[in-house]
N, CA, C and O atoms as a Tripos MOL2 file, in Angstrom:
@<TRIPOS>MOLECULE
protein
  296   295    74     0     0
PROTEIN
NO_CHARGES

@<TRIPOS>ATOM
      1 N          40.4720   35.0820  -30.8600 N.3       1 MET1
      2 CA         40.3540   33.6420  -30.7010 C.3       1 MET1
      3 C          41.1190   32.9860  -31.8430 C.2       1 MET1
      4 O          40.9620   33.3670  -33.0030 O.2       1 MET1
      5 N          41.9220   32.0300  -31.5200 N.am      2 SER2
      6 CA         42.7360   31.3750  -32.5470 C.3       2 SER2
      7 C          41.8720   30.4130  -33.3580 C.2       2 SER2
      8 O          40.7630   30.0570  -32.9600 O.2       2 SER2
      9 N          42.3960   30.0130  -34.4780 N.am      3 ASP3
     10 CA         41.6930   29.0930  -35.3680 C.3       3 ASP3
     11 C          41.4130   27.7680  -34.6610 C.2       3 ASP3
     12 O          40.3330   27.1960  -34.8150 O.2       3 ASP3
     13 N          42.3770   27.2820  -33.8910 N.am      4 THR4
     14 CA         42.2120   26.0220  -33.1600 C.3       4 THR4
     15 C          41.1310   26.1380  -32.0950 C.2       4 THR4
     16 O          40.2970   25.2450  -31.9450 O.2       4 THR4
     17 N          41.1500   27.2280  -31.3660 N.am      5 SER5
     18 CA         40.1400   27.3830  -30.3260 C.3       5 SER5
     19 C          38.7600   27.5990  -30.9390 C.2       5 SER5
     20 O          37.7640   27.1940  -30.3390 O.2       5 SER5
     21 N          38.6690   28.2170  -32.1040 N.am      6 GLN6
     22 CA         37.3750   28.3730  -32.7940 C.3       6 GLN6
     23 C          36.8470   27.0190  -33.2330 C.2       6 GLN6
     24 O          35.6610   26.7270  -33.0840 O.2       6 GLN6
     25 N          37.7430   26.1840  -33.7830 N.am      7 ARG7
     26 CA         37.3310   24.8370  -34.1890 C.3       7 ARG7
     27 C          36.8830   24.0340  -32.9850 C.2       7 ARG7
     28 O          35.9110   23.2830  -33.0680 O.2       7 ARG7
     29 N          37.5840   24.1820  -31.8590 N.am      8 SER8
     30 CA         37.2010   23.4750  -30.6340 C.3       8 SER8
     31 C          35.8320   23.9420  -30.1600 C.2       8 SER8
     32 O          35.0020   23.1300  -29.7500 O.2       8 SER8
     33 N          35.5970   25.2410  -30.2150 N.am      9 ALA9
     34 CA         34.3010   25.7780  -29.8040 C.3       9 ALA9
     35 C          33.1990   25.2870  -30.7360 C.2       9 ALA9
     36 O          32.1170   24.9190  -30.2790 O.2       9 ALA9
     37 N          33.4670   25.2790  -32.0380 N.am     10 ASP10
     38 CA         32.4850   24.7760  -33.0020 C.3      10 ASP10
     39 C          32.2050   23.2990  -32.7650 C.2      10 ASP10
     40 O          31.0550   22.8620  -32.7960 O.2      10 ASP10
     41 N          33.2700   22.5340  -32.5260 N.am     11 PHE11
     42 CA         33.1150   21.1050  -32.2680 C.3      11 PHE11
     43 C          32.2870   20.8760  -31.0070 C.2      11 PHE11
     44 O          31.4010   20.0210  -30.9890 O.2      11 PHE11
     45 N          32.5710   21.6350  -29.9610 N.am     12 LEU12
     46 CA         31.8220   21.5140  -28.7130 C.3      12 LEU12
     47 C          30.3550   21.8600  -28.9430 C.2      12 LEU12
     48 O          29.4720   21.1940  -28.4010 O.2      12 LEU12
     49 N          30.0880   22.8780  -29.7290 N.am     13 ALA13
     50 CA         28.7060   23.2530  -30.0280 C.3      13 ALA13
     51 C          27.9800   22.1130  -30.7430 C.2      13 ALA13
     52 O          26.8180   21.8340  -30.4500 O.2      13 ALA13
     53 N          28.6650   21.4590  -31.6760 N.am     14 VAL14
     54 CA         28.0770   20.3360  -32.3980 C.3      14 VAL14
     55 C          27.8270   19.1710  -31.4450 C.2      14 VAL14
     56 O          26.7870   18.5160  -31.5220 O.2      14 VAL14
     57 N          28.7720   18.9140  -30.5530 N.am     15 VAL15
     58 CA         28.6070   17.8270  -29.5850 C.3      15 VAL15
     59 C          27.3990   18.0900  -28.6850 C.2      15 VAL15
     60 O          26.6080   17.1830  -28.4250 O.2      15 VAL15
     61 N          27.2570   19.3170  -28.2150 N.am     16 VAL16
     62 CA         26.1220   19.6720  -27.3440 C.3      16 VAL16
     63 C          24.8080   19.5340  -28.1180 C.2      16 VAL16
     64 O          23.8370   18.9730  -27.6090 O.2      16 VAL16
     65 N          24.7860   20.0450  -29.3440 N.am     17 GLU17
     66 CA         23.5760   19.9410  -30.1530 C.3      17 GLU17
     67 C          23.2200   18.4790  -30.4130 C.2      17 GLU17
     68 O          22.0500   18.1000  -30.3660 O.2      17 GLU17
     69 N          24.2250   17.6730  -30.6830 N.am     18 ASN18
     70 CA         24.0110   16.2520  -30.9170 C.3      18 ASN18
     71 C          23.3980   15.5910  -29.6760 C.2      18 ASN18
     72 O          22.4640   14.7970  -29.7890 O.2      18 ASN18
     73 N          23.9200   15.9180  -28.5120 N.am     19 ALA19
     74 CA         23.3910   15.3510  -27.2690 C.3      19 ALA19
     75 C          21.9370   15.7690  -27.0630 C.2      19 ALA19
     76 O          21.1040   14.9590  -26.6550 O.2      19 ALA19
     77 N          21.6370   17.0330  -27.3480 N.am     20 GLU20
     78 CA         20.2620   17.5180  -27.1970 C.3      20 GLU20
     79 C          19.3260   16.8030  -28.1740 C.2      20 GLU20
     80 O          18.2120   16.4260  -27.8090 O.2      20 GLU20
     81 N          19.7760   16.6220  -29.3960 N.am     21 LEU21
     82 CA         18.9580   15.9290  -30.3930 C.3      21 LEU21
     83 C          18.7410   14.4670  -30.0290 C.2      21 LEU21
     84 O          17.6570   13.9200  -30.2360 O.2      21 LEU21
     85 N          19.7730   13.8420  -29.4870 N.am     22 ARG22
     86 CA         19.6200   12.4490  -29.0440 C.3      22 ARG22
     87 C          18.5950   12.3490  -27.9080 C.2      22 ARG22
     88 O          17.8030   11.4080  -27.8620 O.2      22 ARG22
     89 N          18.6170   13.3160  -27.0020 N.am     23 GLN23
     90 CA         17.6430   13.3360  -25.9070 C.3      23 GLN23
     91 C          16.2280   13.5150  -26.4470 C.2      23 GLN23
     92 O          15.2970   12.8380  -26.0110 O.2      23 GLN23
     93 N          16.0780   14.4260  -27.3950 N.am     24 GLN24
     94 CA         14.7720   14.6280  -28.0070 C.3      24 GLN24
     95 C          14.3000   13.3670  -28.7190 C.2      24 GLN24
     96 O          13.1280   12.9990  -28.6380 O.2      24 GLN24
     97 N          15.2160   12.7140  -29.4110 N.am     25 LEU25
     98 CA         14.8780   11.4770  -30.1140 C.3      25 LEU25
     99 C          14.4150   10.4080  -29.1240 C.2      25 LEU25
    100 O          13.4290    9.7150  -29.3730 O.2      25 LEU25
    101 N          15.1180   10.2770  -28.0180 N.am     26 ALA26
    102 CA         14.7280    9.2870  -27.0060 C.3      26 ALA26
    103 C          13.3340    9.5870  -26.4620 C.2      26 ALA26
    104 O          12.5400    8.6700  -26.2510 O.2      26 ALA26
    105 N          13.0350   10.8530  -26.2370 N.am     27 GLU27
    106 CA         11.7140   11.2270  -25.7330 C.3      27 GLU27
    107 C          10.6260   10.9160  -26.7590 C.2      27 GLU27
    108 O           9.5560   10.4160  -26.4090 O.2      27 GLU27
    109 N          10.9030   11.2110  -28.0050 N.am     28 VAL28
    110 CA          9.9240   10.9500  -29.0580 C.3      28 VAL28
    111 C           9.7340    9.4420  -29.2390 C.2      28 VAL28
    112 O           8.6170    8.9870  -29.4880 O.2      28 VAL28
    113 N          10.7980    8.6770  -29.1190 N.am     29 GLN29
    114 CA         10.6640    7.2190  -29.2140 C.3      29 GLN29
    115 C           9.7860    6.6910  -28.0860 C.2      29 GLN29
    116 O           8.9550    5.8120  -28.3110 O.2      29 GLN29
    117 N           9.9600    7.2130  -26.8790 N.am     30 ASP30
    118 CA          9.1050    6.8110  -25.7630 C.3      30 ASP30
    119 C           7.6460    7.1430  -26.0500 C.2      30 ASP30
    120 O           6.7510    6.3460  -25.7670 O.2      30 ASP30
    121 N           7.4140    8.3280  -26.6160 N.am     31 GLN31
    122 CA          6.0490    8.7200  -26.9510 C.3      31 GLN31
    123 C           5.4620    7.7980  -28.0140 C.2      31 GLN31
    124 O           4.2850    7.4440  -27.9550 O.2      31 GLN31
    125 N           6.2740    7.4170  -28.9720 N.am     32 CYS32
    126 CA          5.8140    6.5020  -30.0180 C.3      32 CYS32
    127 C           5.4170    5.1480  -29.4320 C.2      32 CYS32
    128 O           4.4150    4.5590  -29.8370 O.2      32 CYS32
    129 N           6.1930    4.6690  -28.4950 N.am     33 ILE33
    130 CA          5.8640    3.3970  -27.8490 C.3      33 ILE33
    131 C           4.5450    3.5130  -27.0990 C.2      33 ILE33
    132 O           3.6960    2.6260  -27.1830 O.2      33 ILE33
    133 N           4.3750    4.6070  -26.3650 N.am     34 GLU34
    134 CA          3.1160    4.8220  -25.6460 C.3      34 GLU34
    135 C           1.9380    4.8870  -26.6120 C.2      34 GLU34
    136 O           0.8800    4.3180  -26.3420 O.2      34 GLU34
    137 N           2.1150    5.5760  -27.7330 N.am     35 LEU35
    138 CA          1.0510    5.6600  -28.7360 C.3      35 LEU35
    139 C           0.7340    4.2910  -29.3240 C.2      35 LEU35
    140 O          -0.4290    3.9660  -29.5590 O.2      35 LEU35
    141 N           1.7620    3.4970  -29.5580 N.am     36 ALA36
    142 CA          1.5410    2.1580  -30.1110 C.3      36 ALA36
    143 C           0.7660    1.2880  -29.1310 C.2      36 ALA36
    144 O          -0.1220    0.5350  -29.5300 O.2      36 ALA36
    145 N           1.1000    1.3910  -27.8560 N.am     37 VAL37
    146 CA          0.3770    0.6260  -26.8330 C.3      37 VAL37
    147 C          -1.0750    1.0780  -26.7880 C.2      37 VAL37
    148 O          -1.9870    0.2510  -26.7710 O.2      37 VAL37
    149 N          -1.2910    2.3930  -26.7710 N.am     38 ASP38
    150 CA         -2.6520    2.9230  -26.7550 C.3      38 ASP38
    151 C          -3.4310    2.4830  -27.9940 C.2      38 ASP38
    152 O          -4.6010    2.1140  -27.8980 O.2      38 ASP38
    153 N          -2.7810    2.5240  -29.1500 N.am     39 ALA39
    154 CA         -3.4360    2.1110  -30.3930 C.3      39 ALA39
    155 C          -3.8160    0.6360  -30.3360 C.2      39 ALA39
    156 O          -4.8910    0.2520  -30.7970 O.2      39 ALA39
    157 N          -2.9470   -0.1830  -29.7750 N.am     40 GLY40
    158 CA         -3.2590   -1.6070  -29.6330 C.3      40 GLY40
    159 C          -4.4600   -1.8340  -28.7320 C.2      40 GLY40
    160 O          -5.3120   -2.6740  -29.0220 O.2      40 GLY40
    161 N          -4.5250   -1.0900  -27.6490 N.am     41 GLU41
    162 CA         -5.6710   -1.2080  -26.7460 C.3      41 GLU41
    163 C          -6.9520   -0.7430  -27.4270 C.2      41 GLU41
    164 O          -8.0010   -1.3700  -27.2790 O.2      41 GLU41
    165 N          -6.8670    0.3530  -28.1730 N.am     42 GLN42
    166 CA         -8.0290    0.8500  -28.9110 C.3      42 GLN42
    167 C          -8.4810   -0.1660  -29.9560 C.2      42 GLN42
    168 O          -9.6780   -0.3900  -30.1340 O.2      42 GLN42
    169 N          -7.5320   -0.7690  -30.6360 N.am     43 HIS43
    170 CA         -7.8750   -1.7680  -31.6470 C.3      43 HIS43
    171 C          -8.6090   -2.9440  -31.0080 C.2      43 HIS43
    172 O          -9.6180   -3.4100  -31.5380 O.2      43 HIS43
    173 N          -8.1110   -3.4160  -29.8860 N.am     44 ALA44
    174 CA         -8.7540   -4.5400  -29.1950 C.3      44 ALA44
    175 C         -10.1660   -4.1600  -28.7570 C.2      44 ALA44
    176 O         -11.0940   -4.9600  -28.8710 O.2      44 ALA44
    177 N         -10.3230   -2.9350  -28.2570 N.am     45 GLU45
    178 CA        -11.6460   -2.4860  -27.8300 C.3      45 GLU45
    179 C         -12.5910   -2.3710  -29.0310 C.2      45 GLU45
    180 O         -13.7610   -2.7420  -28.9410 O.2      45 GLU45
    181 N         -12.0790   -1.8560  -30.1510 N.am     46 ASN46
    182 CA        -12.9040   -1.7630  -31.3630 C.3      46 ASN46
    183 C         -13.3480   -3.1390  -31.8340 C.2      46 ASN46
    184 O         -14.4990   -3.3260  -32.2270 O.2      46 ASN46
    185 N         -12.4390   -4.0920  -31.7950 N.am     47 GLU47
    186 CA        -12.7940   -5.4470  -32.2160 C.3      47 GLU47
    187 C         -13.8720   -6.0340  -31.3060 C.2      47 GLU47
    188 O         -14.8060   -6.6770  -31.7850 O.2      47 GLU47
    189 N         -13.7490   -5.8170  -30.0070 N.am     48 ALA48
    190 CA        -14.7550   -6.3150  -29.0710 C.3      48 ALA48
    191 C         -16.1140   -5.6650  -29.3420 C.2      48 ALA48
    192 O         -17.1490   -6.3320  -29.3180 O.2      48 ALA48
    193 N         -16.0960   -4.3580  -29.6000 N.am     49 LEU49
    194 CA        -17.3480   -3.6620  -29.9030 C.3      49 LEU49
    195 C         -17.9560   -4.1450  -31.2110 C.2      49 LEU49
    196 O         -19.1770   -4.2460  -31.3230 O.2      49 LEU49
    197 N         -17.1290   -4.4410  -32.1920 N.am     50 ARG50
    198 CA        -17.6450   -4.9630  -33.4610 C.3      50 ARG50
    199 C         -18.3100   -6.3300  -33.2580 C.2      50 ARG50
    200 O         -19.3520   -6.6200  -33.8460 O.2      50 ARG50
    201 N         -17.6900   -7.1590  -32.4180 N.am     51 ARG51
    202 CA        -18.2880   -8.4760  -32.1340 C.3      51 ARG51
    203 C         -19.6290   -8.3100  -31.4210 C.2      51 ARG51
    204 O         -20.5990   -9.0020  -31.7330 O.2      51 ARG51
    205 N         -19.6730   -7.3810  -30.4560 N.am     52 ARG52
    206 CA        -20.9320   -7.1450  -29.7380 C.3      52 ARG52
    207 C         -22.0020   -6.6010  -30.6740 C.2      52 ARG52
    208 O         -23.1660   -6.9870  -30.5760 O.2      52 ARG52
    209 N         -21.6200   -5.7160  -31.5740 N.am     53 LEU53
    210 CA        -22.5730   -5.1720  -32.5360 C.3      53 LEU53
    211 C         -23.1010   -6.2720  -33.4470 C.2      53 LEU53
    212 O         -24.3050   -6.3460  -33.6950 O.2      53 LEU53
    213 N         -22.2220   -7.1170  -33.9410 N.am     54 ALA54
    214 CA        -22.6440   -8.2070  -34.8150 C.3      54 ALA54
    215 C         -23.6110   -9.1340  -34.0810 C.2      54 ALA54
    216 O         -24.5970   -9.5910  -34.6600 O.2      54 ALA54
    217 N         -23.3320   -9.4070  -32.8180 N.am     55 GLN55
    218 CA        -24.2140  -10.2600  -32.0300 C.3      55 GLN55
    219 C         -25.5710   -9.5830  -31.8290 C.2      55 GLN55
    220 O         -26.6110  -10.2290  -31.9540 O.2      55 GLN55
    221 N         -25.5630   -8.2910  -31.5190 N.am     56 ALA56
    222 CA        -26.8160   -7.5620  -31.3190 C.3      56 ALA56
    223 C         -27.6310   -7.5230  -32.6120 C.2      56 ALA56
    224 O         -28.8530   -7.6700  -32.5870 O.2      56 ALA56
    225 N         -26.9420   -7.3210  -33.7510 N.am     57 GLU57
    226 CA        -27.6570   -7.3130  -35.0260 C.3      57 GLU57
    227 C         -28.2520   -8.6880  -35.3330 C.2      57 GLU57
    228 O         -29.3640   -8.7900  -35.8510 O.2      57 GLU57
    229 N         -27.5090   -9.7320  -35.0130 N.am     58 GLN58
    230 CA        -28.0290  -11.0830  -35.2410 C.3      58 GLN58
    231 C         -29.2470  -11.3410  -34.3590 C.2      58 GLN58
    232 O         -30.2400  -11.9050  -34.8180 O.2      58 GLN58
    233 N         -29.1750  -10.9310  -33.0990 N.am     59 GLU59
    234 CA        -30.3190  -11.1100  -32.1970 C.3      59 GLU59
    235 C         -31.5200  -10.3120  -32.6900 C.2      59 GLU59
    236 O         -32.6510  -10.7930  -32.6320 O.2      59 GLU59
    237 N         -31.2780   -9.0890  -33.1770 N.am     60 ARG60
    238 CA        -32.3590   -8.2670  -33.7230 C.3      60 ARG60
    239 C         -33.0080   -8.9720  -34.9070 C.2      60 ARG60
    240 O         -34.2330   -9.0520  -35.0050 O.2      60 ARG60
    241 N         -32.1690   -9.4790  -35.8020 N.am     61 ASP61
    242 CA        -32.6990  -10.1630  -36.9800 C.3      61 ASP61
    243 C         -33.4800  -11.4130  -36.5880 C.2      61 ASP61
    244 O         -34.5120  -11.7130  -37.1880 O.2      61 ASP61
    245 N         -32.9970  -12.1380  -35.5910 N.am     62 ASP62
    246 CA        -33.7120  -13.3260  -35.1120 C.3      62 ASP62
    247 C         -35.0780  -12.9400  -34.5460 C.2      62 ASP62
    248 O         -36.0760  -13.6070  -34.8210 O.2      62 ASP62
    249 N         -35.1250  -11.8690  -33.7570 N.am     63 TRP63
    250 CA        -36.3900  -11.4020  -33.1930 C.3      63 TRP63
    251 C         -37.3420  -10.9540  -34.2960 C.2      63 TRP63
    252 O         -38.5390  -11.2380  -34.2360 O.2      63 TRP63
    253 N         -36.8190  -10.2600  -35.2980 N.am     64 ARG64
    254 CA        -37.6640   -9.8250  -36.4150 C.3      64 ARG64
    255 C         -38.2530  -11.0260  -37.1480 C.2      64 ARG64
    256 O         -39.4430  -11.0540  -37.4630 O.2      64 ARG64
    257 N         -37.4110  -12.0080  -37.4120 N.am     65 ALA65
    258 CA        -37.8710  -13.2120  -38.1210 C.3      65 ALA65
    259 C         -38.9300  -13.9310  -37.2990 C.2      65 ALA65
    260 O         -39.9400  -14.3900  -37.8350 O.2      65 ALA65
    261 N         -38.6950  -14.0270  -35.9970 N.am     66 GLU66
    262 CA        -39.6840  -14.6940  -35.1470 C.3      66 GLU66
    263 C         -40.9900  -13.9150  -35.1040 C.2      66 GLU66
    264 O         -42.0690  -14.5060  -35.1390 O.2      66 GLU66
    265 N         -40.8980  -12.5790  -35.0270 N.am     67 ALA67
    266 CA        -42.1090  -11.7570  -35.0260 C.3      67 ALA67
    267 C         -42.8590  -11.9080  -36.3600 C.2      67 ALA67
    268 O         -44.0890  -11.9640  -36.3790 O.2      67 ALA67
    269 N         -42.1280  -11.9720  -37.4490 N.am     68 GLU68
    270 CA        -42.7580  -12.1570  -38.7530 C.3      68 GLU68
    271 C         -43.4540  -13.4980  -38.8400 C.2      68 GLU68
    272 O         -44.5610  -13.5890  -39.3690 O.2      68 GLU68
    273 N         -42.8130  -14.5520  -38.3210 N.am     69 ARG69
    274 CA        -43.4370  -15.8830  -38.3180 C.3      69 ARG69
    275 C         -44.6930  -15.8700  -37.4550 C.2      69 ARG69
    276 O         -45.7100  -16.4510  -37.8340 O.2      69 ARG69
    277 N         -44.6320  -15.2120  -36.2980 N.am     70 ALA70
    278 CA        -45.7870  -15.1520  -35.3980 C.3      70 ALA70
    279 C         -46.9270  -14.3670  -36.0600 C.2      70 ALA70
    280 O         -48.0960  -14.7170  -35.8960 O.2      70 ALA70
    281 N         -46.5960  -13.3300  -36.7920 N.am     71 ARG71
    282 CA        -47.6070  -12.5260  -37.4500 C.3      71 ARG71
    283 C         -48.3170  -13.3400  -38.5370 C.2      71 ARG71
    284 O         -49.5300  -13.2390  -38.7210 O.2      71 ARG71
    285 N         -47.5300  -14.1440  -39.2470 N.am     72 ARG72
    286 CA        -48.1050  -14.9540  -40.3260 C.3      72 ARG72
    287 C         -49.0120  -16.0510  -39.7950 C.2      72 ARG72
    288 O         -50.0530  -16.3430  -40.3840 O.2      72 ARG72
    289 N         -48.6180  -16.6540  -38.6890 N.am     73 THR73
    290 CA        -49.4020  -17.7720  -38.1520 C.3      73 THR73
    291 C         -50.5330  -17.2810  -37.2660 C.2      73 THR73
    292 O         -51.4260  -18.0550  -36.9220 O.2      73 THR73
    293 N         -50.5130  -16.0240  -36.8950 N.am     74 GLY74
    294 CA        -51.5500  -15.3260  -36.2060 C.3      74 GLY74
    295 C         -51.8310  -15.7600  -34.8500 C.2      74 GLY74
    296 O         -52.7120  -15.2040  -34.1940 O.2      74 GLY74
@<TRIPOS>BOND
     1     1     2 1
     2     2     3 1
     3     3     4 2
     4     3     5 am
     5     5     6 1
     6     6     7 1
     7     7     8 2
     8     7     9 am
     9     9    10 1
    10    10    11 1
    11    11    12 2
    12    11    13 am
    13    13    14 1
    14    14    15 1
    15    15    16 2
    16    15    17 am
    17    17    18 1
    18    18    19 1
    19    19    20 2
    20    19    21 am
    21    21    22 1
    22    22    23 1
    23    23    24 2
    24    23    25 am
    25    25    26 1
    26    26    27 1
    27    27    28 2
    28    27    29 am
    29    29    30 1
    30    30    31 1
    31    31    32 2
    32    31    33 am
    33    33    34 1
    34    34    35 1
    35    35    36 2
    36    35    37 am
    37    37    38 1
    38    38    39 1
    39    39    40 2
    40    39    41 am
    41    41    42 1
    42    42    43 1
    43    43    44 2
    44    43    45 am
    45    45    46 1
    46    46    47 1
    47    47    48 2
    48    47    49 am
    49    49    50 1
    50    50    51 1
    51    51    52 2
    52    51    53 am
    53    53    54 1
    54    54    55 1
    55    55    56 2
    56    55    57 am
    57    57    58 1
    58    58    59 1
    59    59    60 2
    60    59    61 am
    61    61    62 1
    62    62    63 1
    63    63    64 2
    64    63    65 am
    65    65    66 1
    66    66    67 1
    67    67    68 2
    68    67    69 am
    69    69    70 1
    70    70    71 1
    71    71    72 2
    72    71    73 am
    73    73    74 1
    74    74    75 1
    75    75    76 2
    76    75    77 am
    77    77    78 1
    78    78    79 1
    79    79    80 2
    80    79    81 am
    81    81    82 1
    82    82    83 1
    83    83    84 2
    84    83    85 am
    85    85    86 1
    86    86    87 1
    87    87    88 2
    88    87    89 am
    89    89    90 1
    90    90    91 1
    91    91    92 2
    92    91    93 am
    93    93    94 1
    94    94    95 1
    95    95    96 2
    96    95    97 am
    97    97    98 1
    98    98    99 1
    99    99   100 2
   100    99   101 am
   101   101   102 1
   102   102   103 1
   103   103   104 2
   104   103   105 am
   105   105   106 1
   106   106   107 1
   107   107   108 2
   108   107   109 am
   109   109   110 1
   110   110   111 1
   111   111   112 2
   112   111   113 am
   113   113   114 1
   114   114   115 1
   115   115   116 2
   116   115   117 am
   117   117   118 1
   118   118   119 1
   119   119   120 2
   120   119   121 am
   121   121   122 1
   122   122   123 1
   123   123   124 2
   124   123   125 am
   125   125   126 1
   126   126   127 1
   127   127   128 2
   128   127   129 am
   129   129   130 1
   130   130   131 1
   131   131   132 2
   132   131   133 am
   133   133   134 1
   134   134   135 1
   135   135   136 2
   136   135   137 am
   137   137   138 1
   138   138   139 1
   139   139   140 2
   140   139   141 am
   141   141   142 1
   142   142   143 1
   143   143   144 2
   144   143   145 am
   145   145   146 1
   146   146   147 1
   147   147   148 2
   148   147   149 am
   149   149   150 1
   150   150   151 1
   151   151   152 2
   152   151   153 am
   153   153   154 1
   154   154   155 1
   155   155   156 2
   156   155   157 am
   157   157   158 1
   158   158   159 1
   159   159   160 2
   160   159   161 am
   161   161   162 1
   162   162   163 1
   163   163   164 2
   164   163   165 am
   165   165   166 1
   166   166   167 1
   167   167   168 2
   168   167   169 am
   169   169   170 1
   170   170   171 1
   171   171   172 2
   172   171   173 am
   173   173   174 1
   174   174   175 1
   175   175   176 2
   176   175   177 am
   177   177   178 1
   178   178   179 1
   179   179   180 2
   180   179   181 am
   181   181   182 1
   182   182   183 1
   183   183   184 2
   184   183   185 am
   185   185   186 1
   186   186   187 1
   187   187   188 2
   188   187   189 am
   189   189   190 1
   190   190   191 1
   191   191   192 2
   192   191   193 am
   193   193   194 1
   194   194   195 1
   195   195   196 2
   196   195   197 am
   197   197   198 1
   198   198   199 1
   199   199   200 2
   200   199   201 am
   201   201   202 1
   202   202   203 1
   203   203   204 2
   204   203   205 am
   205   205   206 1
   206   206   207 1
   207   207   208 2
   208   207   209 am
   209   209   210 1
   210   210   211 1
   211   211   212 2
   212   211   213 am
   213   213   214 1
   214   214   215 1
   215   215   216 2
   216   215   217 am
   217   217   218 1
   218   218   219 1
   219   219   220 2
   220   219   221 am
   221   221   222 1
   222   222   223 1
   223   223   224 2
   224   223   225 am
   225   225   226 1
   226   226   227 1
   227   227   228 2
   228   227   229 am
   229   229   230 1
   230   230   231 1
   231   231   232 2
   232   231   233 am
   233   233   234 1
   234   234   235 1
   235   235   236 2
   236   235   237 am
   237   237   238 1
   238   238   239 1
   239   239   240 2
   240   239   241 am
   241   241   242 1
   242   242   243 1
   243   243   244 2
   244   243   245 am
   245   245   246 1
   246   246   247 1
   247   247   248 2
   248   247   249 am
   249   249   250 1
   250   250   251 1
   251   251   252 2
   252   251   253 am
   253   253   254 1
   254   254   255 1
   255   255   256 2
   256   255   257 am
   257   257   258 1
   258   258   259 1
   259   259   260 2
   260   259   261 am
   261   261   262 1
   262   262   263 1
   263   263   264 2
   264   263   265 am
   265   265   266 1
   266   266   267 1
   267   267   268 2
   268   267   269 am
   269   269   270 1
   270   270   271 1
   271   271   272 2
   272   271   273 am
   273   273   274 1
   274   274   275 1
   275   275   276 2
   276   275   277 am
   277   277   278 1
   278   278   279 1
   279   279   280 2
   280   279   281 am
   281   281   282 1
   282   282   283 1
   283   283   284 2
   284   283   285 am
   285   285   286 1
   286   286   287 1
   287   287   288 2
   288   287   289 am
   289   289   290 1
   290   290   291 1
   291   291   292 2
   292   291   293 am
   293   293   294 1
   294   294   295 1
   295   295   296 2
@<TRIPOS>SUBSTRUCTURE
     1 MET1         2 RESIDUE 1 A MET
     2 SER2         6 RESIDUE 1 A SER
     3 ASP3        10 RESIDUE 1 A ASP
     4 THR4        14 RESIDUE 1 A THR
     5 SER5        18 RESIDUE 1 A SER
     6 GLN6        22 RESIDUE 1 A GLN
     7 ARG7        26 RESIDUE 1 A ARG
     8 SER8        30 RESIDUE 1 A SER
     9 ALA9        34 RESIDUE 1 A ALA
    10 ASP10       38 RESIDUE 1 A ASP
    11 PHE11       42 RESIDUE 1 A PHE
    12 LEU12       46 RESIDUE 1 A LEU
    13 ALA13       50 RESIDUE 1 A ALA
    14 VAL14       54 RESIDUE 1 A VAL
    15 VAL15       58 RESIDUE 1 A VAL
    16 VAL16       62 RESIDUE 1 A VAL
    17 GLU17       66 RESIDUE 1 A GLU
    18 ASN18       70 RESIDUE 1 A ASN
    19 ALA19       74 RESIDUE 1 A ALA
    20 GLU20       78 RESIDUE 1 A GLU
    21 LEU21       82 RESIDUE 1 A LEU
    22 ARG22       86 RESIDUE 1 A ARG
    23 GLN23       90 RESIDUE 1 A GLN
    24 GLN24       94 RESIDUE 1 A GLN
    25 LEU25       98 RESIDUE 1 A LEU
    26 ALA26      102 RESIDUE 1 A ALA
    27 GLU27      106 RESIDUE 1 A GLU
    28 VAL28      110 RESIDUE 1 A VAL
    29 GLN29      114 RESIDUE 1 A GLN
    30 ASP30      118 RESIDUE 1 A ASP
    31 GLN31      122 RESIDUE 1 A GLN
    32 CYS32      126 RESIDUE 1 A CYS
    33 ILE33      130 RESIDUE 1 A ILE
    34 GLU34      134 RESIDUE 1 A GLU
    35 LEU35      138 RESIDUE 1 A LEU
    36 ALA36      142 RESIDUE 1 A ALA
    37 VAL37      146 RESIDUE 1 A VAL
    38 ASP38      150 RESIDUE 1 A ASP
    39 ALA39      154 RESIDUE 1 A ALA
    40 GLY40      158 RESIDUE 1 A GLY
    41 GLU41      162 RESIDUE 1 A GLU
    42 GLN42      166 RESIDUE 1 A GLN
    43 HIS43      170 RESIDUE 1 A HIS
    44 ALA44      174 RESIDUE 1 A ALA
    45 GLU45      178 RESIDUE 1 A GLU
    46 ASN46      182 RESIDUE 1 A ASN
    47 GLU47      186 RESIDUE 1 A GLU
    48 ALA48      190 RESIDUE 1 A ALA
    49 LEU49      194 RESIDUE 1 A LEU
    50 ARG50      198 RESIDUE 1 A ARG
    51 ARG51      202 RESIDUE 1 A ARG
    52 ARG52      206 RESIDUE 1 A ARG
    53 LEU53      210 RESIDUE 1 A LEU
    54 ALA54      214 RESIDUE 1 A ALA
    55 GLN55      218 RESIDUE 1 A GLN
    56 ALA56      222 RESIDUE 1 A ALA
    57 GLU57      226 RESIDUE 1 A GLU
    58 GLN58      230 RESIDUE 1 A GLN
    59 GLU59      234 RESIDUE 1 A GLU
    60 ARG60      238 RESIDUE 1 A ARG
    61 ASP61      242 RESIDUE 1 A ASP
    62 ASP62      246 RESIDUE 1 A ASP
    63 TRP63      250 RESIDUE 1 A TRP
    64 ARG64      254 RESIDUE 1 A ARG
    65 ALA65      258 RESIDUE 1 A ALA
    66 GLU66      262 RESIDUE 1 A GLU
    67 ALA67      266 RESIDUE 1 A ALA
    68 GLU68      270 RESIDUE 1 A GLU
    69 ARG69      274 RESIDUE 1 A ARG
    70 ALA70      278 RESIDUE 1 A ALA
    71 ARG71      282 RESIDUE 1 A ARG
    72 ARG72      286 RESIDUE 1 A ARG
    73 THR73      290 RESIDUE 1 A THR
    74 GLY74      294 RESIDUE 1 A GLY
């Protein structure tokens, strides 16, 4: 194999590898976008659950206070 044809073969190998890496990068970028969307949905759900928990704790505290007042007044 001549020096020129070896360089051409090496260049072609680099081009093919580059194309494969670009494809892998595109796939990983798609996965990252999907993960970001999922994370956003999880964050929104967590925030909703935190609000519900805070409301439930407030209602519990209100009931406790009312029960304490009722106990005192008999």
